[in-house]
C-alpha positions in Angstrom: -0.1 0.0 0.2 1.4 3.2 -1.4 0.2 7.0 -0.5 2.3 9.4 -1.1 3.3 12.1 1.1 1.6 14.7 -1.2 -1.4 12.6 -1.5 -1.9 13.2 2.1 -0.8 16.8 2.0 -2.1 18.6 -0.7 -2.1 22.4 -1.7 -5.6 23.9 -1.9 -8.2 25.9 -1.2 -11.0 26.4 1.4 -13.3 25.7 3.1 -13.5 22.2 2.6 -11.3 19.3 0.7 -14.0 16.9 -0.1 -16.7 19.7 -0.4 -14.5 22.3 -1.9 -11.2 20.7 -3.5 -12.4 17.7 -4.6 -15.6 19.0 -6.7 -13.0 21.3 -8.4 -10.8 18.5 -9.1 -13.9 16.2 -10.6 -14.6 19.1 -12.9 -11.1 19.4 -14.0 -11.3 15.8 -14.6 -14.7 16.0 -16.6 -12.8 18.8 -18.4 -9.8 16.4 -19.4 -12.3 13.6 -20.3 -14.5 15.9 -22.5 -11.1 16.9 -24.6 -10.6 13.2 -25.2 -14.1 13.1 -26.8 -15.2 13.1 -30.3 -18.1 15.1 -30.0 -19.4 18.7 -30.6 -20.0 19.8 -27.0 -22.2 22.9 -26.8 -22.6 22.9 -22.7 -22.2 21.4 -19.4 -24.1 21.1 -16.3 -23.6 19.4 -13.0 -25.8 17.7 -10.3 -24.9 17.8 -6.4 -26.2 14.7 -4.3 -25.9 13.7 -0.3 -23.4 15.8 1.5 -22.4 17.3 -1.3 -26.0 18.6 -1.7 -27.1 19.1 2.1 -24.0 21.4 2.8 -22.7 22.4 -0.6 -23.7 26.1 -0.2 -21.9 26.4 2.9 -19.1 24.8 1.9 -18.6 26.5 -1.6 -19.5 23.5 -3.4 -21.2 25.2 -6.3 -18.5 27.9 -6.5 -16.1 24.9 -6.7 -17.8 23.4 -9.8 -18.3 26.4 -11.2 -14.6 27.3 -11.2 -13.5 23.7 -12.2 -15.7 23.8 -15.1 -13.9 27.3 -16.0 -10.7 25.2 -15.9 -9.5 27.0 -12.6 -7.3 24.3 -10.4 -7.4 24.2 -6.7 -3.5 23.7 -6.6 -3.1 26.8 -8.6 -5.7 28.8 -7.2 -5.7 32.7 -7.6 -8.2 34.2 -5.8 -8.4 37.4 -8.4 -8.8 35.5 -11.1 -11.3 33.3 -9.8 -13.3 36.4 -8.3 -13.3 37.9 -11.9 -14.2 34.5 -13.7 -17.2 34.1 -11.3 -18.6 37.7 -12.1 -17.8 37.0 -16.2 -19.8 33.6 -15.8 -22.7 35.0 -14.1 -23.1 37.6 -16.4 -22.3 35.7 -19.9 -23.7 32.1 -18.7 -20.8 30.4 -20.5 -17.5 29.1 -19.5 -14.6 28.7 -21.4 -12.1 26.3 -20.4 -9.1 25.6 -22.4 -9.4 23.7 -25.6 -12.9 23.4 -25.3 -14.2 26.7 -26.7 -16.8 28.8 -25.2 -19.6 26.4 -23.6 -23.0 27.2 -22.2 -23.6 27.4 -18.7 -25.7 29.1 -16.4 -25.0 28.8 -12.9 -28.3 29.5 -11.6 -29.7 26.6 -13.7 -26.8 24.3 -14.3 -25.9 23.7 -10.7 -28.5 21.3 -9.4 -28.5 20.4 -5.6 -30.2 17.1 -5.1 -31.2 16.7 -2.0 -33.7 13.3 -2.9 -31.2 11.0 -4.5 -27.9 9.7 -2.6 -25.8 8.1 -5.0 -24.9 4.8 -3.9 -20.6 4.9 -4.0 -20.3 7.5 -1.4 -21.7 10.4 0.5 -20.1 12.8 -1.4 -21.5 12.1 -5.3 -21.8 14.7 -8.0 -22.9 13.9 -11.6 -21.5 16.3 -14.3 -23.1 16.5 -18.1 -22.0 17.5 -21.3 -24.8 18.7 -23.7 -24.9 19.4 -27.5 -26.6 22.0 -29.3 -30.0 21.4 -28.7 -29.3 20.8 -24.9 -29.5 17.0 -25.3 -26.9 15.2 -22.6 -24.6 13.6 -24.9 -21.9 12.5 -22.2 -22.2 11.7 -18.5 -19.9 11.1 -15.8 -20.4 10.4 -11.8 -17.3 11.5 -9.4 -17.1 10.8 -5.6 -15.1 13.1 -3.5 -14.1 10.4 -0.9 -12.2 13.0 1.7 -9.1 14.7 1.5 -9.3 16.2 -2.1 -9.4 12.6 -3.2 -11.7 12.0 -6.6 -12.6 8.8 -8.1 -15.2 7.9 -10.9 -18.0 5.5 -10.0 -16.3 2.8 -12.2 -12.9 3.6 -10.4 -14.4 3.2 -7.1 -16.2 0.0 -8.3 -12.9 -1.2 -9.2 -11.1 -0.4 -6.0 -8.8 1.9 -7.6 -8.4 4.0 -4.1 -5.3 2.0 -3.8 -1.8 2.3 -5.5 -1.5 0.2 -8.7 2.3 1.6 -9.4 5.8 -0.2 -9.1 6.5 -2.2 -5.6 7.7 0.1 -2.9 10.6 -0.9 -0.3 8.6 -1.0 2.7 4.6 -1.8 1.3 3.3 -1.6 5.1 -0.5 -2.2 5.1 -1.3 -1.7 8.6 0.7 -0.5 11.7 1.6 -3.7 12.7 3.4 -4.5 9.3 5.0 -1.4 9.8 6.3 -2.0 13.2 7.7 -5.2 11.9 9.4 -3.6 8.8 11.0 -1.0 11.2 12.2 -3.6 13.5 13.8 -5.9 10.9 15.0 -2.8 9.2 16.7 -0.8 11.6 15.2 2.5 10.2 12.6 4.7 11.8 9.1 5.2 10.5 10.1 8.1 8.4 13.1 6.6 6.7 11.1 4.0 5.7 8.6 6.4 4.3 11.1 8.3 2.6 12.5 5.3 0.9 9.0 4.7 -0.5 8.9 8.0 -1.8 12.3 8.1 -3.3 11.1 4.7 -5.5 8.7 7.2 -7.1 10.3 10.5 -7.5 13.9 12.0 -7.5 15.5 13.0 -4.2 15.0 16.8 -5.2 11.6 16.7 -6.0 10.9 15.1 -2.7 12.8 17.8 -0.7 11.4 20.6 -2.4 7.8 19.4 -2.3 8.2 18.9 1.4 9.7 22.4 1.9 6.7 23.8 0.0 4.4 22.1 2.1 5.7 23.7 5.1 5.9 27.1 3.7 2.3 27.3 2.6 1.3 25.8 6.0 3.5 28.5 8.1 2.3 31.1 5.8 -1.2 30.1 6.5 -0.9 30.4 10.3 0.8 33.7 9.6 -2.3 35.3 7.7 -4.5 34.0 10.5 -2.6 35.5 13.3 -2.4 38.8 11.2 -5.9 38.9 10.2 -9.2 40.2 11.8 -12.8 40.5 10.6 -15.9 38.3 10.2 -15.8 35.2 8.4 -18.1 35.0 5.3 -21.4 32.6 5.4 -23.8 34.3 7.4 -23.3 33.1 11.1 -21.0 36.3 11.7 -18.2 34.4 13.5 -15.4 36.6 14.5 -12.1 35.6 13.6 -10.2 35.3 17.2 -6.9 34.1 16.4 -5.1 37.6 16.1 -6.7 38.7 19.3 -5.5 35.6 21.1 -2.0 35.8 19.6 -1.5 39.5 20.4 -2.7 38.8 24.0 -0.1 36.0 24.2 2.7 37.9 22.9 1.6 40.7 25.2 2.1 38.3 28.0 5.3 36.4 27.1 7.7 36.6 29.8 5.5 37.8 32.6 6.3 35.7 35.6 2.5 35.6 36.3 1.7 33.3 33.1 -0.3 30.3 33.8 1.4 26.9 32.7 -1.6 26.1 31.1 -1.5 29.1 28.9 0.7 26.9 26.2 -2.6 25.6 25.1 -3.5 28.8 23.8 -0.4 28.9 22.0 -1.8 25.4 20.4 -5.2 26.6 19.8 -4.4 30.2 18.4 -2.0 28.5 15.6 -4.7 26.0 14.7 -7.7 28.3 14.8 -5.4 30.9 12.6 -5.0 28.0 9.9 -9.1 27.1 10.2 -9.9 30.7 10.2 -8.2 31.4 6.8 -9.5 27.9 5.6 -13.1 29.4 6.5 -12.6 32.2 4.5 -11.4 30.5 1.5 -7.6 31.0 1.7 -4.9 28.7 0.5 -4.6 25.8 2.8 -2.8 22.6 2.9 -5.3 19.5 3.2 -3.8 17.5 6.6 -5.7 15.4 5.7 -8.3 17.2 5.3 -9.3 20.8 5.0 -11.6 20.8 8.0 -9.1 19.5 10.0 -5.8 21.4 8.2 -5.1 23.3 11.4 -3.5 20.5 13.6 -0.5 19.2 11.7 1.1 23.0 11.3 -0.1 24.1 14.9 1.5 20.9 16.3 4.6 21.5 14.4 4.6 25.5 14.9 4.3 24.6 18.4 7.0 22.4 18.5 9.4 24.8 16.6 8.3 27.8 18.9 8.5 26.3 22.1 10.4 23.1 22.4 14.1 23.7 23.0 16.4 22.1 20.4 13.5 21.8 17.6 15.2 22.9 14.3 12.8 23.5 10.8 15.5 21.0 9.2 13.5 18.1 10.7 10.1 19.4 9.7 10.1 17.2 6.7 10.7 14.0 8.9 7.8 15.3 11.1 5.4 15.3 7.6 6.6 12.2 6.3 5.9 10.4 9.8 2.3 11.8 9.8 1.7 10.9 6.4 2.7 7.1 6.9 0.2 7.4 9.9 -2.6 9.2 7.6 -2.0 6.7 4.8 -3.0 3.5 7.1 -6.0 5.4 8.3 -7.3 6.2 5.0 -6.5 2.9 3.7 -8.0 1.0 6.2 -10.8 3.2 7.4 -11.6 6.8 6.2 -10.4 10.4 6.4 -14.0 11.6 5.0 -16.3 13.7 7.5 -19.1 12.4 5.4 -18.3 8.8 5.8 -17.2 8.7 9.6 -18.0 11.7 11.5 -15.2 14.1 12.5 -13.5 11.4 14.0 -12.2 10.4 10.6 -11.1 14.1 10.0 -9.6 16.2 13.2 -9.5 12.5 14.8 -6.9 11.7 11.7 -5.2 14.7 12.2 -4.5 14.5 15.9 -3.4 10.8 15.1 -0.8 12.3 12.3 0.1 15.1 14.1 1.1 13.0 17.5 3.1 10.5 15.5 5.1 13.2 13.8 5.8 15.1 17.0 6.6 11.9 19.0 9.3 11.0 16.3 11.1 14.4 16.2 11.0 14.4 19.9 13.0 11.0 19.7 10.5 8.6 20.1 10.7 5.2 18.8 8.6 3.3 16.2 6.7 1.8 19.0 6.2 5.0 20.7 5.5 6.6 17.6 2.4 4.1 16.7 1.5 4.5 20.5 1.2 8.1 20.1 -1.0 8.0 17.5 -3.1 5.5 18.7 -4.0 7.4 22.1 -4.7 10.6 19.6 -7.2 8.6 17.7 -8.9 6.5 20.4 -9.9 9.8 22.3 -11.8 11.3 19.1 -13.6 8.1 18.6 -17.5 8.8 18.2 -16.7 12.5 17.1 -19.5 13.6 15.0 -19.5 16.2 12.3 -22.1 18.5 12.6 -21.0 22.0 11.1 -23.5 24.9 11.9 -25.1 26.1 9.1 -23.0 23.6 7.0 -20.0 25.9 7.2 -17.0 25.0 8.4 -16.6 27.3 11.2 -19.0 26.0 14.1 -17.3 23.7 15.9 -14.5 23.2 13.6 -12.2 26.1 14.3 -12.1 25.3 18.2 -12.0 21.4 17.2 -8.8 22.2 15.7 -7.4 23.8 18.6 -8.5 20.8 20.8 -7.0 18.6 18.3 -3.6 20.1 18.4 -3.7 19.9 22.5 -4.8 16.2 22.3 -2.2 15.4 19.7 0.9 17.1 22.0 -0.6 15.2 25.0 -0.8 11.8 22.9 3.0 12.2 22.1 4.1 13.2 25.6 2.3 10.4 26.9 3.7 7.9 24.6 7.6 9.0 25.2 6.9 8.9 28.8 6.3 5.1 28.0 8.1 2.2 26.2 5.9 1.6 23.2 3.9 -1.4 24.9 0.1 -0.4 25.4 -3.2 -2.6 25.3 -4.9 -1.0 22.3 -3.1 -1.0 19.0 -3.5 1.6 16.1 -4.8 -0.8 13.8 -7.6 -1.3 16.5 -8.6 2.0 17.1 -8.4 2.7 13.1 -11.0 -0.3 13.0 -12.9 0.8 15.6 -13.5 4.2 14.1 -14.4 2.5 10.8 -16.8 0.4 12.7 -18.0 3.8 14.4 -18.4 5.3 11.0 -20.4 3.0 9.7 -23.0 2.6 12.5 -23.2 6.4 12.8 -26.4 8.0 11.9 -26.3 10.0 8.4 -27.6 13.2 10.2 -24.1 13.3 12.4 -22.0 13.0 8.9 -21.7 16.4 7.4 -25.5 16.7 6.6 -25.8 19.4 8.9 -29.2 17.7 9.6 -28.0 17.1 13.1 -26.1 17.9 16.5 -24.8 21.3 16.7 -26.4 22.1 13.2 -29.8 22.0 14.5 -29.5 23.0 18.3 -27.5 26.2 17.7 -29.4 29.0 16.0 -27.6 29.5 12.4 -29.1 33.0 11.6 
């Protein structure tokens, strides 16, 4: 089993990896499909199903589809260009993707929120259509946004193509148990094994430059969030708080009366800064999703800013370890809130962050696995119930608390010897089963939990 570190950490745009990045990727893929067809295509349209319909407006899914069909990519997103293109499309009722000419497309009519028909493959389903000059459908494709910005067609999902089919890698672990066995037999750390796997697919220079960019985008996102005030879009009138907390912490720094638990506020404000940027539609790194994007970068920033002897040169090691754990969770369960609730998003992120921190703080592979297990275990059962379908309440604060749990889990694991009763594989399988049993209204539909018990107007 191989999922690249660049599959787990993807540069994209907020507010959601499954509801924003995924639909944009699907639309881009559909355009590629159309370019390979012999037909004369005159127009395009889309229908959104399941969770993409129920919380699509709050997650900017319609906007993502429109921009995707216009040829704009999430990994090269330019806010000014996007706004200009949205205005033009609204006025002219056409999209103009490269190589396909001008296609009829009226956003008000051609993006359909279908609340009644949930597609069989996944809760996040969408259909894209191409029409001829008479408006008749001549090409149709079904896509599923399966979490973290990953997208599969219906055929790919049925064929099990959510797994790697490339050349064998040196350390093909499918489970945490296999990972630990390979670490013991090779004498390598989890990060070293993950690096070896990556280098079997790409040059060392590409790996290092890619990891450097991932951390740069993460860190820049924190800095923007810590410097920006105002009200988040969407109608809830949620006020950005990261800057105010950060300014207060900076003013208190060095004061003898500062309480030890204030370190939790530092962790939280780093994470909240990221998720406020995400909620505002800013540039983000899936880690492993947008809704959970604050945990890993906040944990790294906490380590760099507050832990003695931390060095930025070891951030790639952190990211590689975190990606290895995230890959196990995705392969054996899910990182999708629409599939398994927030335990699959913030829970997975906390497990990844705990593992990465434990590694760079000198943990053994057994302690790293223990750290990931502790963090995931104590998110089990967490629902995804965003108020008004926005990635704001409770998502922003939840990333702060996920960061605190990640750091605590890493610390507890390092205090131990790596031996523990509940193993990571058990926690992952329990998360999968819990998600399967969870009522759909608690899985990113905004039909239950806080989403219906908190006034959202």
